[in-house]
C-alpha positions in Angstrom: -91.8 100.1 -1.5 -89.7 101.3 -4.5 -86.3 99.5 -4.9 -83.5 100.9 -6.9 -80.1 99.3 -7.8 -77.2 101.4 -8.8 -75.0 100.5 -11.8 -72.1 99.8 -9.3 -74.4 97.3 -7.4 -75.3 95.4 -10.6 -71.7 95.4 -11.7 -70.6 94.0 -8.4 -73.4 91.4 -8.5 -72.0 90.1 -11.8 -68.5 90.1 -10.5 -69.4 88.1 -7.3 -72.1 85.8 -8.9 -70.9 82.9 -6.8 -72.7 84.4 -3.8 -75.7 85.7 -5.7 -78.3 83.7 -3.7 -76.9 85.0 -0.4 -77.0 88.5 -1.7 -80.6 88.1 -2.9 -81.6 86.8 0.5 -80.0 89.7 2.3 -81.5 92.2 -0.1 -85.0 90.7 0.6 -84.3 91.0 4.4 -83.3 94.6 4.0 -86.4 95.4 2.1 -88.5 93.9 4.9 -86.6 95.7 7.7 -84.4 98.4 6.3 -83.6 100.1 9.6 -83.4 97.1 11.9 -81.0 95.2 9.7 -78.6 97.9 8.7 -76.1 100.0 10.6 -76.1 103.7 10.1 -72.8 105.0 8.8 -71.0 108.2 9.9 -68.6 110.7 8.6 -68.3 110.8 4.8 -71.0 108.0 4.6 -73.6 109.8 6.8 -77.0 108.9 5.5 -76.0 105.5 4.2 -76.5 102.1 5.9 -74.3 99.0 5.8 -75.4 95.4 6.2 -73.0 92.5 6.4 -73.5 89.7 3.8 -70.9 87.2 5.0 -67.4 87.5 6.5 -66.0 90.8 5.2 -68.6 91.4 2.5 -71.3 94.1 3.0 -74.1 96.0 1.3 -74.3 99.8 1.3 -77.7 101.3 0.8 -79.9 104.3 1.4 -83.4 104.4 2.9 -84.9 107.7 1.6 -87.4 108.2 4.5 -84.7 108.1 7.2 -82.2 110.1 5.0 -84.7 112.9 4.7 -86.0 112.7 8.3 -82.4 113.2 9.6 -81.6 115.9 7.1 -78.9 113.7 5.5 -80.3 114.4 2.0 -78.5 117.7 2.2 -75.2 115.7 2.6 -75.8 112.7 0.3 -77.2 114.8 -2.6 -78.7 112.1 -4.7 -79.3 113.2 -8.3 -82.7 111.7 -8.3 -83.8 112.5 -4.7 -86.7 114.7 -5.8 -88.1 111.9 -8.0 -88.0 109.2 -5.3 -90.7 108.6 -2.7 -89.9 108.3 1.0 -90.5 104.5 0.7 -87.5 104.1 -1.6 -84.5 101.9 -0.8 -81.4 102.5 -3.0 -78.9 99.7 -3.1 -75.6 101.6 -3.7 -72.9 98.9 -3.8 -71.6 95.7 -2.2 -68.3 94.0 -1.9 -65.4 93.4 0.4 -65.5 95.8 3.3 -62.6 98.0 2.3 -63.5 98.2 -1.4 -67.2 99.0 -0.8 -66.3 102.0 1.4 -63.9 103.4 -1.1 -66.5 103.4 -3.9 -69.0 106.0 -2.5 
């Protein structure tokens, strides 16, 4: 499994360092079960998954195998899509619910 973290995810991690352990635990759980743990998003976020961290915080991520299988790669248009294997999880961002969805 290849795991990638976007610059926005790393920046948010620094900003919300007080819940770093909770985030790490949730990231580990997503890596173990990327489809079962996340909720597929719709509309402008088609191809992405979200997973709640606590209260109104959530993680937004992509699982390349599912993205390609559903044809969502034609919508998401990752710059490095052709370089990533199917077994890649890309952690896009996390934060408060409303802010995380605005950052896509």
